[in-house]
Phi, psi and omega in degrees: 000319180295325179295321178298316180296317180297313181297318179295321177298319178293317181291331183281353179276337182285311184302321178298323177295317178296316180299316179299317180295316180296316180296318179299316179296320183291321186263001185295334179280345182272137178282319181234129179241123176271111188294321185280333182262359186282127173228111181258124179256078182240129181298328179295318179294319180298316179296318181294318178296320179296319179296319179296316178299316179300314180295318179296319180292324177298317179295317180297316179299316181293319182291322180286335178281337185294313183298311179297325179295318178294321176298317179296315178299318178297320180291336180269315187289318182299310177297325177295320177295319178296319178295316178300315180297319180294318179292318180296318181289330179284334179283333182276350182281000000 
């Protein structure tokens, strides 16, 4: 699970840079850019945004799955350790 989160984190760093570069290239000819009203209909930007969304969603899925899995492991491992300790101490008597 940690490898998925790490890989997704690494992969999610590339699309924002690409998106920034594409937007900069697209708007470099404009003297004034209105940030809130700007809508660029460029297929490269659309693909880059989609890739960024996919990577972010992959990271979110992995991160949200980690906490319940760790809770479940804790709920299973702690009683098993206590049971092991109880069995071990009764055998040594």
